[in-house]
C-alpha positions in Angstrom: -15.3 20.4 -1.2 -17.7 18.8 -3.8 -19.1 15.5 -2.4 -17.5 12.4 -3.8 -19.9 10.4 -6.0 -21.0 7.2 -4.2 -21.7 3.8 -5.6 -25.0 3.6 -3.8 -26.3 6.4 -6.0 -25.4 4.7 -9.3 -27.9 3.0 -11.7 -26.2 -0.3 -12.6 -28.9 -2.5 -14.1 -27.6 -4.3 -17.1 -24.5 -2.1 -17.2 -21.0 -3.3 -17.5 -19.1 -1.9 -14.5 -15.3 -1.4 -14.7 -13.9 -1.7 -11.1 -10.4 -0.7 -10.1 -9.5 -2.7 -7.0 -6.3 -3.1 -5.0 -6.0 -6.9 -4.9 -2.2 -6.8 -4.8 -1.9 -9.5 -2.3 -0.3 -12.4 -4.2 3.4 -13.0 -3.9 5.0 -15.9 -5.8 1.5 -17.3 -6.6 0.5 -17.4 -2.9 -2.0 -15.2 -1.1 -0.9 -15.0 2.6 -3.5 -12.4 3.7 -6.7 -11.9 1.6 -7.7 -8.8 3.7 -7.6 -6.4 0.8 -9.6 -8.7 -1.4 -12.2 -9.3 1.3 -12.6 -5.6 2.0 -14.0 -5.1 -1.5 -16.7 -7.7 -1.2 -19.3 -5.1 -0.2 -18.7 -3.2 -3.4 -18.7 -6.3 -5.6 -21.9 -7.8 -4.0 -23.6 -4.4 -4.4 -22.8 -4.2 -8.1 -24.0 -7.7 -8.7 -27.2 -7.3 -6.7 -28.1 -4.2 -8.7 -27.8 -6.0 -11.9 -24.3 -4.8 -12.9 -21.8 -7.0 -14.8 -18.2 -7.0 -13.5 -14.9 -6.2 -15.1 -12.2 -6.1 -12.5 -8.6 -4.8 -12.7 -5.7 -4.6 -10.2 -2.0 -4.3 -10.2 0.2 -7.1 -8.9 3.8 -6.1 -7.8 6.1 -3.9 -9.8 6.8 -5.6 -13.1 8.0 -2.5 -14.8 11.7 -1.6 -14.6 11.7 2.2 -13.9 15.2 2.7 -15.5 14.7 0.7 -18.7 10.9 0.8 -19.1 10.9 -3.0 -19.7 7.9 -4.9 -18.3 8.5 -8.4 -16.8 5.8 -10.9 -17.8 6.9 -13.4 -15.2 3.9 -15.5 -13.9 4.7 -14.3 -10.4 2.9 -11.1 -11.4 -0.2 -13.0 -12.6 -3.7 -12.3 -11.3 -4.7 -16.0 -11.5 -4.3 -16.8 -7.7 -6.5 -13.7 -7.0 -9.1 -14.9 -9.5 -9.2 -18.4 -8.0 -9.7 -17.0 -4.6 -12.5 -14.6 -5.8 -14.3 -17.4 -7.6 -14.4 -19.5 -4.4 -15.7 -16.5 -2.3 -18.2 -15.0 -4.8 -19.3 -18.1 -6.6 -18.7 -16.2 -9.8 -16.6 -17.4 -12.7 -14.2 -14.8 -14.1 -12.6 -15.0 -17.5 -9.1 -13.6 -17.9 -8.5 -12.3 -21.5 -5.2 -12.4 -23.3 -3.7 -9.6 -25.4 -0.8 -9.1 -27.8 2.6 -8.7 -26.2 5.2 -6.2 -27.1 8.1 -8.4 -28.1 10.6 -5.6 -27.7 9.7 -3.9 -24.4 7.6 -6.6 -22.8 4.0 -6.2 -21.6 0.8 -5.8 -23.5 0.6 -3.2 -26.2 -3.0 -2.3 -25.3 -6.5 -3.7 -25.2 -7.2 -5.0 -28.7 -10.4 -6.1 -30.4 -9.8 -9.7 -29.3 -11.7 -8.9 -26.1 -14.9 -7.7 -28.0 -16.5 -11.2 -28.1 -15.9 -11.6 -24.4 -17.6 -8.3 -23.7 -20.6 -9.3 -25.8 -20.9 -12.6 -23.9 -20.7 -10.7 -20.6 -23.6 -8.4 -21.7 -25.7 -11.4 -22.7 -25.0 -13.2 -19.5 -23.1 -16.0 -21.2 -20.1 -15.4 -18.9 -20.3 -14.1 -15.3 -17.4 -11.7 -15.1 -14.0 -10.6 -16.5 -10.8 -10.0 -14.6 -8.2 -8.1 -16.7 -4.6 -9.3 -16.5 -2.2 -7.4 -14.2 -3.0 -3.8 -15.2 0.8 -3.0 -14.9 1.4 -5.4 -17.7 -0.1 -2.8 -20.1 2.4 -0.3 -21.4 -0.1 2.6 -21.1 -0.8 2.1 -17.3 2.3 4.0 -16.1 2.9 6.1 -19.3 2.0 9.7 -19.7 1.1 11.5 -22.9 -0.4 9.7 -25.9 0.4 6.2 -24.7 -1.5 6.7 -21.4 -4.3 8.6 -23.1 -4.9 5.9 -25.6 -4.9 3.2 -22.9 -7.4 5.3 -20.9 -9.8 5.4 -23.8 -9.4 1.7 -24.3 -10.3 1.0 -20.7 -13.3 3.3 -20.8 -14.5 1.6 -24.0 -14.9 -1.7 -22.1 -17.7 -0.5 -19.8 -20.7 1.8 -19.1 -19.7 2.8 -15.5 -16.5 3.1 -13.6 -16.0 2.4 -9.9 -12.8 3.1 -8.0 -12.5 0.9 -4.8 -8.7 0.9 -4.8 -7.9 3.2 -1.9 -4.4 1.6 -1.6 -3.5 2.6 -5.2 -3.0 6.4 -4.8 -0.6 6.8 -7.7 -2.1 8.8 -10.6 -1.9 5.9 -13.1 -4.1 5.5 -16.1 -6.5 2.9 -14.5 -7.1 5.1 -11.4 -7.6 8.4 -13.3 -8.5 8.1 -17.0 -11.9 6.3 -16.9 -13.4 9.2 -14.9 -12.9 11.4 -18.0 -15.2 9.2 -20.1 -17.6 7.3 -17.8 -20.0 8.1 -14.9 -17.7 7.3 -12.0 -18.2 6.4 -8.4 -16.3 5.6 -5.2 -16.8 2.0 -4.0 -17.7 1.2 -0.4 -14.1 0.5 0.7 -12.9 3.8 -0.8 -15.7 5.6 1.1 -14.9 3.8 4.3 -11.2 4.6 4.1 -11.8 8.3 3.4 -14.2 8.5 6.3 -11.6 6.9 8.7 -8.9 9.3 7.5 -10.4 11.6 10.1 -8.6 9.5 12.7 -5.4 10.6 11.1 -6.3 14.2 10.4 -7.8 14.8 13.8 -6.1 12.4 16.2 -6.5 12.0 19.9 -3.1 13.0 21.3 -0.4 12.0 22.0 -0.1 10.8 18.4 2.7 8.3 17.6 3.6 7.2 14.0 5.8 4.2 13.3 7.0 4.0 9.7 9.4 1.7 7.9 10.3 1.2 4.3 12.9 0.0 1.8 13.7 3.4 0.3 14.1 6.7 2.1 13.7 8.9 -1.0 10.1 7.7 -1.5 9.3 8.5 2.1 11.0 11.9 2.6 7.9 14.0 1.9 5.6 12.1 4.2 8.2 11.8 6.9 8.7 15.6 7.0 4.9 16.1 7.1 4.7 13.6 10.0 7.3 15.5 12.0 4.9 18.5 11.8 1.8 16.4 12.6 2.7 13.8 15.2 4.0 14.0 18.7 6.4 11.1 18.2 7.9 9.4 15.2 9.7 6.0 15.1 11.4 4.5 12.0 12.4 1.0 11.1 13.8 -0.9 8.2 16.1 0.6 5.6 14.9 4.2 6.3 16.1 3.8 9.9 19.4 2.4 8.8 19.9 5.4 6.5 19.0 7.7 9.3 21.6 6.0 11.6 24.3 6.4 8.8 23.4 10.1 8.6 23.4 10.8 12.3 26.4 8.7 13.5 28.6 8.9 10.4 28.8 5.2 9.9 28.5 2.9 6.8 25.8 0.2 6.7 25.9 -2.4 3.9 23.1 -2.0 1.4 22.4 1.7 2.1 22.7 3.6 -1.2 24.1 7.1 -1.6 20.7 8.5 -2.8 19.0 7.3 0.4 21.9 8.6 2.5 21.6 12.0 0.9 17.9 12.2 1.7 18.5 10.9 5.2 21.0 13.7 5.9 18.3 16.2 4.7 15.7 14.6 7.0 18.2 14.7 9.9 18.6 18.4 9.5 14.8 18.9 9.4 14.3 16.7 12.5 16.5 19.0 14.5 13.7 21.6 14.4 11.5 19.1 16.3 13.7 18.0 19.3 12.4 14.9 21.1 10.0 13.8 18.4 12.2 11.1 16.7 12.4 7.9 18.8 15.6 5.9 18.2 15.4 2.2 19.1 18.9 1.8 20.6 19.6 -1.9 20.0 19.8 -3.3 16.4 20.8 -6.7 14.9 23.8 -6.7 12.5 24.1 -9.7 10.2 26.9 -10.7 7.8 24.3 -12.1 5.4 20.7 -11.4 4.2 20.3 -15.1 3.3 19.2 -16.2 6.8 19.8 -16.0 10.5 23.0 -17.9 10.5 24.5 -18.8 14.0 27.7 -16.8 14.6 27.0 -14.4 11.8 24.7 -12.0 13.5 25.1 -9.8 16.6 23.5 -7.1 18.6 24.8 -3.5 18.6 24.0 -0.4 20.6 23.7 2.4 18.1 24.7 5.0 20.8 28.2 3.5 20.9 28.9 3.7 17.2 31.9 5.7 16.2 32.1 7.8 13.0 33.7 5.9 10.1 32.6 2.5 11.4 31.7 0.0 8.6 28.8 -2.3 9.4 27.3 -5.3 7.8 23.5 -5.4 7.1 21.3 -4.1 9.9 18.3 -6.5 9.7 16.2 -5.9 12.8 15.6 -3.8 15.9 16.5 -5.9 19.0 13.4 -6.8 21.1 14.8 -5.3 24.4 14.9 -1.9 22.7 11.2 -1.7 23.6 12.0 -2.1 27.3 13.9 1.2 27.3 11.6 3.9 28.8 12.2 6.5 26.1 10.9 3.9 23.5 8.3 2.1 25.6 6.6 5.1 27.2 5.6 6.9 24.0 4.0 3.7 22.8 2.2 3.0 26.1 1.0 6.6 26.7 -0.1 7.3 23.1 -3.8 7.9 22.4 -3.4 7.4 18.7 -0.9 5.1 17.0 -0.4 4.8 13.2 1.7 1.8 12.1 3.1 1.3 8.6 6.1 -0.7 9.7 7.8 -4.0 9.7 11.0 -3.5 11.7 13.0 -6.4 10.6 14.0 -8.3 7.4 11.3 -10.9 7.6 10.7 -13.8 7.8 13.9 -14.7 9.7 14.5 -11.4 11.5 11.0 -10.9 13.0 11.6 -10.6 16.8 11.7 -6.7 16.8 8.5 -6.5 14.8 6.7 -9.0 17.0 7.8 -7.3 20.3 6.6 -3.9 19.0 3.2 -5.3 17.9 2.8 -6.9 21.3 3.6 -3.7 23.1 1.2 -1.7 21.0 -1.5 -4.2 21.8 -0.9 -3.7 25.5 -1.9 -0.1 25.2 -5.6 -0.5 25.8 -6.6 3.2 25.4 -5.1 4.1 22.1 -6.8 4.2 18.7 -4.5 1.8 16.8 -4.3 2.2 13.0 -2.4 -0.3 10.9 -1.8 0.3 7.2 -0.1 -1.4 4.3 -0.1 -5.0 3.0 3.2 -6.1 4.5 2.3 -4.6 7.9 -1.0 -6.4 8.1 0.4 -9.6 6.7 3.1 -9.6 9.4 0.6 -8.8 12.2 -1.5 -11.7 11.0 1.5 -14.0 10.7 3.2 -13.1 14.0 0.2 -12.6 16.2 -2.8 -14.4 14.6 -4.9 -14.3 17.7 -4.4 -10.5 18.1 -5.1 -10.0 14.4 -8.4 -11.9 14.6 -9.6 -10.0 17.7 -8.5 -6.7 16.2 -10.7 -7.1 13.1 -13.8 -6.5 15.3 -12.2 -4.2 17.9 -13.3 -0.6 17.5 -9.9 0.5 18.9 -8.2 -1.0 15.9 -8.5 0.1 12.3 -6.8 -1.6 9.3 -6.3 0.7 6.3 -5.9 -1.2 3.1 -3.0 1.1 1.9 -0.2 2.4 4.2 1.5 4.3 1.4 -1.9 6.0 0.7 -2.1 7.2 4.3 1.4 8.6 4.2 0.5 10.4 1.0 -2.7 11.8 2.5 -0.8 13.1 5.5 1.8 14.7 3.2 -0.9 16.4 1.1 -2.9 17.5 4.1 -6.3 16.6 2.7 -8.0 13.7 0.9 -8.3 15.7 -2.4 -4.5 15.6 -2.5 -4.9 12.0 -3.6 -5.2 12.1 -7.4 -7.7 9.3 -7.8 -10.1 10.8 -5.3 -9.7 14.2 -7.0 -10.4 12.6 -10.3 -13.8 11.2 -9.0 -14.8 14.6 -7.6 -13.8 16.6 -10.7 -15.0 14.2 -13.4 -16.4 16.1 -16.4 -19.9 14.8 -16.0 -20.2 16.5 -12.6 -18.8 19.8 -13.8 -21.3 20.3 -16.6 
C-alpha cells in the first residue's frame, strides 16, 4: 500500500490550509464533550506554527432530509458554539462567512464570490482564521454528479493545501474527497493516530468482544455481519437489539420499523452460522412512553419468556442485573480486547444499563478497551466522569473519535476501504 501523505511533510509557510475536521459535538447549541475538538489541536497548532493560515470545515448533525433533499437551516446545526470554544482554546479569532441561500430547497447554493475579500484578508494576516458554516448546509456536500463536482472545485479554490483530520467522517462526501483532486493533500495528526490504532482492531488480543448499539439496523447490517466473522463475542443494544428480539422471538416492539425488522431477520439467519457468539442481555425495560421514566409506566421483562405475537411498548434499556448473569458477565470479564460503540438505553433518563455495563468493563483490568463514537464517549464522561478522566491517560483505554468509522473499517477489512483515506493515498499529484 502506498504510504499516506503526512502533515509533517508539508510546506505550509504563508499558505492557506483547508482542514476538514470532525467537530460534530454541538447539540442544541451545547458542547457536552469537546473530546473530538481537542484531539485536533495537534494538527491545528502544527499548521499555525509552520506559518499556515487556517480555513476549517465540519459537519454538524444531519440537516438534510434524505427523502426530500431539503436542508434544514435551523440554528441548532450552526458551528457557532464550536467556533466560540475554539477561540477560547486557540486564542485565534475565526470569521464565519455567510452565503446565498437556496430559497426553494434550503441550504447554501455554493461558495460564492462574497468570500473573496475574506480570503484576501486572511492571506494578508488581517484576519486570523476562517471557519466555514456547517458543511452539510451546502447543497453540493452530499450531492453526486455536477453539483458535487462544482462544490468540490469551489472548496479547493479557497486554499493552497488540503488536510483531512476528520477520521470520524468516513462517508465519501465532497469535503472529504474532492479537494484531494486539486490540492496537495495530507493526513492530519489525528487521522494518522487513528489509522495506527486500527491495528488494535485488525489484530486484537483474544478473546475479542464487540458491543454495538444504534438507532437503525439497516445502517449496521454490513458491519455486524463482518463483526460476526471477526470477534469472539458480539453484544447489541438500542434499537438494533430490539429489532433482533423481534426477529428471534416473533414479538412486536413499538417503534421498530418494518425495514429494520427485515434486516434483523436476515442478520438472525446469518448469526446461526456462529453459535454462541451473540450475547443476549436477558432483562430489558419496557416503557409506555419515551417522554420520561414515569412511575408506574415502565417495567422489567425477561426476553426469554416472550411468546410469539406479544405486542410490547418501547424497550428503552437493558436492566442492570442482566450483567450479573454469567453468560453476559463472563465474556466481558474474560475478554482481552473490548470494542464499545454502544449506549444501551434511551438516555438521559434510561441510563442504568449503560452505566452498569461501563462499570463492568472498567473492572476488567487486563483488556484493551476501545471506545468509539460521540454518543458513547459522551455518556461515559457523563455517567462515570472519574473513570473517563483516568482512562484518557490509561494505555489500556483508547478513544476513537468515530465509532461508525471503526465499524466501516471492520466491514471493509482494511483502512483503504475508507474512501477519504483512499482519496489521500490516490491523489493525482502522487500518481504522476
